[in-house]
C-alpha positions in Angstrom: -117.1 -111.6 209.5 -121.1 -112.3 210.2 -121.6 -108.9 210.7 -119.9 -107.9 207.2 -122.2 -111.0 205.6 -125.4 -109.8 206.7 -124.6 -106.4 205.5 -123.6 -107.3 201.9 -126.7 -109.5 202.1 -128.4 -106.1 202.7 -126.9 -104.6 199.9 -127.8 -107.1 197.5 -131.3 -106.4 198.6 -131.1 -103.0 198.0 -129.6 -103.6 194.4 -132.6 -105.5 193.5 -134.8 -102.6 195.1 -133.0 -99.9 193.3 -133.1 -101.7 189.8 -136.7 -102.3 190.0 -136.9 -98.3 190.8 -134.6 -97.9 187.4 -137.0 -100.4 185.5 -140.1 -98.5 186.5 -138.4 -95.0 185.6 -137.1 -96.6 182.6 -133.7 -95.5 183.1 -130.3 -97.7 183.6 -130.1 -99.3 186.2 -126.0 -98.2 186.7 -127.0 -94.8 187.0 -129.7 -95.6 189.7 -127.1 -97.7 191.8 -124.7 -95.1 191.8 -127.2 -92.5 192.7 -128.3 -95.0 195.4 -125.4 -95.9 196.8 -124.5 -91.7 197.2 -127.5 -91.4 199.0 -127.0 -94.4 201.2 -123.2 -93.1 202.0 -124.7 -90.2 203.8 -125.9 -92.7 206.6 -123.8 -94.9 208.9 -125.3 -98.2 208.6 -123.2 -99.4 205.5 -119.9 -97.1 206.7 -117.8 -100.0 207.6 -118.5 -102.2 204.2 -115.0 -101.7 202.5 -113.2 -103.9 199.7 -109.5 -104.9 200.2 -107.6 -102.9 197.4 -105.6 -106.2 196.8 -108.8 -108.5 196.1 -110.8 -106.1 194.0 -109.2 -107.0 190.6 -108.9 -111.3 191.6 -112.8 -111.0 192.6 -114.6 -108.7 190.3 -112.8 -108.3 187.2 -111.9 -112.2 185.9 -115.9 -113.1 185.5 -117.0 -109.3 184.4 -114.6 -109.6 181.3 -115.1 -113.0 180.7 -118.7 -112.9 180.5 -117.9 -109.9 178.1 -115.8 -111.4 176.2 -118.5 -114.5 175.9 -121.0 -112.7 174.8 -119.4 -110.5 172.0 -119.7 -111.8 168.6 -116.3 -113.0 167.4 -117.4 -112.3 163.9 -118.6 -108.9 164.4 -115.4 -108.3 166.5 -113.5 -109.4 163.6 -115.2 -107.6 160.9 -114.8 -104.0 163.0 -111.3 -104.9 164.1 -109.1 -102.1 162.5 -111.9 -99.7 164.3 -112.1 -101.6 167.5 -108.2 -102.0 167.7 -107.5 -98.1 166.7 -110.1 -96.9 169.6 -108.7 -99.5 172.0 -105.1 -98.6 172.1 -104.2 -95.3 170.4 -107.1 -93.8 172.0 -106.4 -95.4 175.4 -102.8 -93.9 175.1 -103.8 -90.6 174.2 -106.4 -90.2 176.5 -103.9 -91.4 179.6 -101.0 -89.0 178.0 -103.5 -86.0 177.7 -104.6 -86.9 181.4 -101.3 -87.4 182.7 -99.8 -84.1 181.7 -103.1 -82.0 182.4 -103.5 -83.6 186.1 -99.6 -82.4 186.6 -100.1 -79.1 185.9 -103.4 -78.9 187.6 -102.6 -80.3 190.6 -99.4 -79.2 193.0 -97.1 -82.1 193.3 -98.3 -84.1 191.2 -95.6 -86.4 189.3 -96.1 -87.6 185.7 -96.2 -91.4 187.2 -99.3 -90.3 189.5 -100.7 -88.4 186.2 -100.4 -91.7 184.1 -101.7 -93.6 186.7 -105.1 -91.7 186.8 -105.2 -91.4 183.2 -105.2 -95.4 183.3 -107.8 -95.6 185.5 -110.3 -93.5 184.1 -109.7 -93.7 180.2 -111.6 -97.2 179.8 -115.2 -96.9 179.1 -117.5 -99.0 180.5 -119.1 -101.5 178.2 -121.8 -102.2 180.8 -123.4 -98.7 181.3 -123.5 -98.0 177.4 -125.1 -101.4 176.4 -127.7 -101.2 179.2 -128.8 -97.7 178.5 -128.8 -98.4 174.3 -131.1 -101.3 175.0 -134.0 -98.9 175.2 -133.1 -97.1 171.9 -133.0 -98.3 168.4 -129.1 -98.2 167.3 -127.3 -99.9 164.5 -125.8 -103.4 165.2 -122.4 -102.4 163.9 -122.5 -99.5 166.6 -123.2 -101.5 169.8 -120.6 -104.4 168.4 -117.5 -101.4 167.6 -118.8 -100.6 171.7 -118.8 -104.1 173.1 -115.3 -105.1 171.1 -113.8 -102.0 172.1 -114.5 -101.8 176.2 -112.9 -104.9 176.2 -109.5 -104.0 174.9 -109.7 -100.6 176.1 -109.8 -102.2 179.9 -106.6 -104.4 178.9 -104.8 -101.7 177.4 -105.7 -99.2 180.1 -105.0 -101.5 182.6 -101.5 -102.1 181.4 -100.8 -98.5 181.1 -102.2 -98.4 185.1 -99.6 -101.1 185.7 -96.9 -99.4 184.6 -97.3 -96.4 186.1 -98.0 -97.9 189.6 -94.6 -99.7 189.5 -93.3 -96.4 188.3 -94.9 -94.7 191.6 -94.0 -97.4 193.6 -90.2 -97.5 192.9 -89.8 -94.2 191.4 -88.2 -95.0 188.3 -89.4 -95.5 184.7 -87.3 -96.0 181.6 -89.8 -95.9 178.4 -87.8 -98.1 176.2 -87.9 -100.7 178.3 -91.1 -100.2 179.2 -92.5 -99.8 175.8 -91.1 -103.3 175.1 -92.5 -104.5 178.0 -95.8 -103.4 177.2 -96.2 -105.9 173.9 -94.3 -108.4 175.3 -97.2 -108.2 178.6 -100.2 -108.0 175.7 -98.9 -110.7 173.4 -97.7 -113.3 176.1 -100.7 -112.1 178.3 -103.3 -113.2 175.3 -101.2 -116.6 174.6 -101.6 -117.6 178.3 -105.5 -116.8 178.2 -105.9 -118.9 174.7 -103.4 -122.1 176.3 -105.5 -122.2 179.3 -108.8 -121.9 177.2 -107.7 -124.9 175.1 -107.3 -127.1 178.3 -110.6 -125.9 179.8 -112.1 -126.6 176.0 -110.3 -130.5 175.8 -112.3 -131.3 179.5 -115.6 -130.1 178.4 -115.4 -131.9 175.0 -113.8 -135.1 176.2 -114.6 -135.5 179.6 -117.8 -137.3 181.2 -119.0 -133.7 182.6 -122.1 -133.0 183.5 -124.0 -129.5 183.6 -123.3 -128.4 186.9 -119.7 -129.4 186.5 -120.0 -127.4 183.2 -121.3 -124.4 184.7 -118.6 -124.5 187.8 -116.0 -125.3 185.2 -116.8 -121.8 183.5 -116.9 -120.4 187.0 -113.6 -121.1 187.8 -112.0 -120.6 183.9 -111.4 -116.8 184.0 -109.6 -116.8 187.4 -107.4 -120.0 186.1 -106.9 -117.2 183.2 -106.4 -114.2 185.5 -103.9 -115.9 187.8 -102.0 -117.7 185.1 -100.8 -114.5 183.4 -100.4 -112.2 186.3 -98.4 -115.3 188.5 -95.8 -114.9 185.4 -96.3 -111.0 185.4 -98.1 -111.1 181.9 -101.7 -109.2 181.4 -104.2 -111.5 183.1 -106.8 -109.2 181.7 -105.9 -109.9 178.0 -105.8 -113.5 179.1 -109.5 -113.6 180.2 -110.3 -111.4 176.9 -108.5 -113.8 174.6 -109.7 -117.1 176.0 -113.1 -115.8 176.5 -113.2 -114.7 173.0 -111.9 -118.6 171.8 -114.4 -120.9 174.1 -117.6 -118.3 173.0 -116.8 -119.4 169.2 -116.6 -123.3 170.5 -119.6 -123.2 173.0 -121.6 -125.4 170.3 -119.1 -128.0 170.4 -117.9 -128.0 174.0 -121.3 -127.6 176.2 -124.7 -129.4 175.5 -127.8 -127.9 175.3 -128.2 -128.0 179.3 -125.3 -126.3 179.9 -125.7 -123.9 177.7 -129.2 -123.3 179.1 -128.5 -123.9 182.9 -125.1 -121.8 182.2 -126.8 -118.8 180.8 -129.1 -118.5 184.0 -126.3 -118.5 186.6 -124.0 -116.2 184.5 -126.7 -113.4 183.8 -127.4 -113.9 187.5 -123.4 -114.0 188.9 -122.7 -110.6 186.6 -125.6 -108.6 187.3 -125.1 -109.0 191.2 -121.2 -108.6 190.7 -121.7 -105.3 188.9 -124.6 -103.9 191.0 -122.3 -104.5 194.1 -119.6 -102.7 192.2 -121.8 -99.5 191.2 -123.4 -99.2 194.6 -120.0 -99.3 196.3 -119.0 -96.6 193.9 -121.5 -94.3 195.8 -120.8 -95.9 199.2 -116.8 -95.4 199.2 -117.8 -91.0 198.8 -117.8 -90.4 202.6 -114.3 -92.2 203.5 -112.7 -90.7 200.7 -113.4 -87.5 201.3 -112.3 -87.5 205.1 -109.1 -88.6 203.8 -108.5 -85.9 201.2 -105.7 -84.4 203.9 -104.5 -81.1 203.0 -106.9 -80.4 200.2 -110.4 -79.0 200.5 -113.6 -80.2 199.0 -114.1 -77.5 197.2 -110.5 -77.9 194.9 -111.1 -81.6 194.9 -114.3 -81.0 193.1 -113.1 -78.9 191.0 -110.0 -80.9 189.8 -112.8 -83.7 188.9 -115.2 -81.7 186.8 -111.9 -80.2 184.9 -110.4 -83.6 184.4 -114.0 -85.1 183.7 -114.5 -82.2 181.1 -111.1 -83.2 179.8 -111.7 -86.6 179.4 -115.0 -86.2 177.7 -113.6 -83.8 175.3 -110.7 -85.7 174.5 -112.4 -88.9 173.5 -115.1 -87.3 171.2 -112.0 -85.6 169.3 -110.5 -88.8 169.3 -113.5 -90.6 167.8 -114.3 -88.2 164.9 -110.3 -87.8 164.3 -110.2 -91.5 163.8 -113.6 -91.2 161.3 -111.3 -88.2 159.5 -108.3 -90.9 159.4 -110.4 -93.7 158.5 -111.7 -92.1 155.2 -108.1 -91.1 154.6 -106.4 -94.3 154.9 -109.2 -95.9 153.0 -107.5 -94.9 150.0 -104.6 -97.1 150.7 -105.8 -100.0 152.6 -109.5 -101.7 152.4 -111.4 -100.7 155.4 -114.7 -102.1 156.6 -116.8 -98.4 156.0 -114.4 -96.0 153.7 -117.0 -93.2 154.8 -118.3 -93.7 158.5 -119.5 -90.2 158.5 -119.9 -88.2 161.8 -123.0 -89.6 163.4 -121.4 -92.8 164.4 -118.4 -91.3 166.0 -120.2 -88.9 167.9 -122.5 -91.1 169.5 -119.4 -93.8 170.0 -117.4 -90.8 171.7 -120.6 -89.8 173.9 -120.9 -93.5 174.4 -117.9 -93.4 176.8 -119.2 -93.8 180.6 -116.8 -94.8 183.2 -117.6 -97.5 185.7 -116.7 -101.1 187.0 -113.0 -101.3 185.8 -112.3 -97.8 186.7 -113.2 -97.8 190.2 -112.2 -101.7 190.6 -108.4 -100.2 189.5 -108.6 -97.2 191.5 -109.7 -99.0 194.7 -106.8 -101.7 193.8 -104.1 -98.8 194.4 -102.1 -99.8 197.3 -102.7 -97.8 201.2 -98.9 -97.9 201.6 -95.8 -98.2 199.2 -92.0 -99.4 200.6 -94.4 -101.0 204.0 -94.7 -97.3 205.8 -95.1 -94.7 203.5 -98.9 -93.9 202.6 -99.4 -94.0 198.6 -99.3 -90.3 197.5 -102.4 -88.6 196.5 -104.4 -91.7 196.8 -107.6 -90.8 198.1 -107.5 -87.9 195.5 -107.1 -90.0 192.8 -110.0 -92.3 194.4 -112.0 -88.8 194.6 -111.4 -87.8 191.3 -112.4 -91.3 189.9 -115.5 -90.9 191.6 -116.2 -87.7 190.0 -115.6 -88.8 186.4 -117.8 -92.0 187.1 -120.5 -89.7 188.2 -120.2 -86.7 185.8 -120.3 -89.5 182.5 -122.4 -92.0 183.9 -125.3 -89.5 185.1 -124.8 -86.8 182.5 -123.8 -88.7 179.2 -125.6 -91.5 180.5 -128.9 -89.8 180.8 -128.3 -87.7 177.1 -127.3 -90.5 175.3 -130.9 -91.9 174.3 -131.6 -88.3 172.8 -128.6 -87.9 171.1 -129.3 -90.9 169.4 -132.8 -90.2 168.6 -131.8 -86.7 167.6 -128.8 -87.7 165.2 -131.3 -90.4 163.6 -128.4 -93.2 162.9 -129.2 -95.7 160.1 -128.0 -99.0 159.9 -126.5 -98.5 156.5 -124.0 -101.5 156.6 -127.1 -104.2 157.4 -127.8 -105.5 153.6 -130.6 -107.2 155.1 -133.2 -105.5 157.2 -133.3 -107.8 160.9 -137.1 -108.4 160.3 -135.7 -110.1 157.0 -132.9 -112.0 158.2 -135.2 -113.9 160.6 -138.6 -115.0 158.6 -135.3 -116.3 156.1 -133.7 -118.1 159.0 -137.2 -119.4 160.3 -138.2 -120.5 156.5 -134.6 -121.9 156.0 -135.0 -124.1 159.2 -138.6 -125.1 158.1 -137.2 -126.2 154.6 -134.4 -128.2 155.9 -136.7 -130.0 158.6 -139.5 -130.7 156.0 -136.6 -132.1 153.0 -135.4 -134.4 156.2 -138.7 -135.7 156.5 -139.3 -136.3 153.0 -136.2 -138.1 152.7 -135.2 -140.1 155.3 -138.7 -140.7 157.0 -141.4 -140.5 153.9 -143.1 -144.2 154.4 -143.1 -143.6 158.1 -144.6 -140.5 158.1 -147.4 -141.9 156.5 -148.3 -144.6 159.2 -147.2 -142.2 162.3 -149.9 -139.6 163.2 -146.8 -137.4 165.0 -144.7 -137.2 162.1 -147.8 -136.3 160.0 -148.7 -133.3 162.1 -145.0 -131.9 162.7 -145.1 -132.4 158.8 -147.8 -130.1 158.1 -147.1 -127.8 161.1 -143.5 -127.2 158.6 -145.8 -126.8 155.9 -147.8 -124.3 157.6 -144.6 -122.0 158.6 -143.3 -122.4 155.2 -146.8 -121.4 153.4 -147.0 -118.3 155.8 -143.1 -117.4 155.4 -143.9 -116.9 151.7 -146.8 -114.8 151.7 -146.4 -111.2 150.7 -148.7 -108.0 151.0 -151.3 -107.5 152.6 -152.1 -111.1 153.2 -149.0 -111.6 154.7 -150.2 -109.0 157.2 -153.1 -111.0 157.7 -151.4 -114.2 158.5 -149.0 -112.0 160.9 -152.5 -110.8 162.7 -153.5 -114.8 163.0 -150.1 -116.0 163.8 -150.1 -113.2 166.9 -153.5 -114.6 168.2 -152.6 -118.2 167.5 -149.6 -117.2 169.9 -151.7 -115.5 172.6 -154.1 -118.4 172.4 -151.7 -121.0 172.8 -149.9 -118.6 175.8 -153.5 -119.4 177.2 -153.4 -122.9 176.9 -150.1 -123.2 178.6 -151.3 -121.3 181.7 -154.3 -123.4 181.7 -152.0 -126.5 181.5 -150.0 -125.0 184.6 -152.6 -124.5 186.8 -153.8 -127.9 185.7 -150.6 -129.3 187.2 -150.1 -127.4 190.1 -153.9 -128.5 191.0 -152.5 -132.2 190.3 -149.7 -132.0 192.7 -152.1 -131.6 195.7 -153.1 -135.2 195.4 -150.7 -137.6 197.0 -150.9 -140.1 194.1 -148.8 -137.7 191.5 -145.5 -137.8 192.1 -144.1 -133.8 192.3 -140.9 -134.6 190.5 -142.9 -135.4 187.3 -145.1 -132.6 187.8 -142.1 -130.0 188.3 -140.8 -131.8 184.9 -143.7 -130.8 183.0 -144.1 -127.6 185.0 -140.1 -126.8 183.3 -141.4 -128.2 179.8 -144.4 -125.4 180.2 -141.8 -122.9 181.1 -139.4 -123.3 177.5 -142.2 -123.4 175.6 -143.6 -120.5 177.0 -140.0 -118.9 176.6 -139.9 -120.1 172.9 -143.7 -118.4 172.3 -142.7 -115.1 173.9 -139.6 -115.2 172.0 -141.4 -115.4 168.9 -143.9 -112.7 169.9 -141.0 -110.0 170.6 -139.4 -110.8 167.4 -142.2 -110.0 165.5 -143.2 -106.5 167.2 
């Protein structure tokens, strides 16, 4: 146990090193982690690092799905709900069917139930990979919102297909009518359970005397409670986490105070980074043991199966996204849609952004080793191997070419009425005007006697003056503002140095010094955020 723990500590250090390399090479870190894990797999150092298949879903999926739901904009999700749901359910079902029938025809002895099992595993795209890759390329907000929302529901629908197929393989029975009714029941009740658990935790956050530490621990526990509550009654734990996470995400301002929100984001960012890193590294590390247990199937044949299904998967998704665009154009004549003419550029990029990753690997690893207490699960290692090939091909090939494709098609955000830079200026101006209005109406008399309020008033007045300038004069003021910001950062660094020097003297309390150092950090974060927004 101790040696296994030490190995995981080393793995985390390797993850950090590989991410640093990815940042240096300006590549998405999931790609580098998978390739790094693949190289590590040829050494014997981490050959014993494995995960209990039964614990994969319970450990990794709830926090990853919860964080994804928490980061999703409900407003954008609702705006693109028809597009997202059309991708999430029909495309998953179509992909699963295509993979199922193709695998049955291609692989001798492969049953239709095993085909649907494989289809359920590899049908959902990975949002982490796509969004990480797209951060380095300018993409319309609408496109990233659709991909993020799609991945949330895709995970749920594909894992439901996976669960029904797994039950069919284990029991040897599959009733289509019963499965169809159960499919919708699992979705609806799973979502309702997630919402119920979310309301309970909302009430605890909102009305109990919690502290930031308690709030953060509660957010860590919440996705596991949602998932386990739904799974305990044999409904969709994934949809429970997604629906509950979306609800609580919209309530964050009322249920958490400012410290809980700031500290919670930091904790969750680090946790999800480590979990994603471990999963992507494990994708590469699992290869040798999978190859060794292929049995009578040769490595060359298994690679051929993996490549054929990968190509089929990519082609199916591309046809589905482009077909969805055509369908939207036709259906817009009968119902109101968000965009009656989506064209081909956006669907092409969305189709190419269908890299597979965390959810696919977690699903594949969760396949039980044996069924009926003694019989080995049929074709388990071949399914794992094909999943690995699919992840590797889509993540590396599509991932490396996605930025090029985005630049080549030259996407424009035709849905954004006001450019983002102008939106930011409007928001800042409105905030300054609201602040000035409060100072004038409520503290007008006190302002004359209070120098601090007078300075604050002048500061907001200067901000409004800056936001109202246009043309060349505005450009000059922007340059002046940038110069001010850089000088201010230099002043903050000088203050930081002063505090560190003062801390060397015994007469100053270190806790107070740390308090002011933290305030300087927050101020620097605010200024650097403004600098990034003006570039």
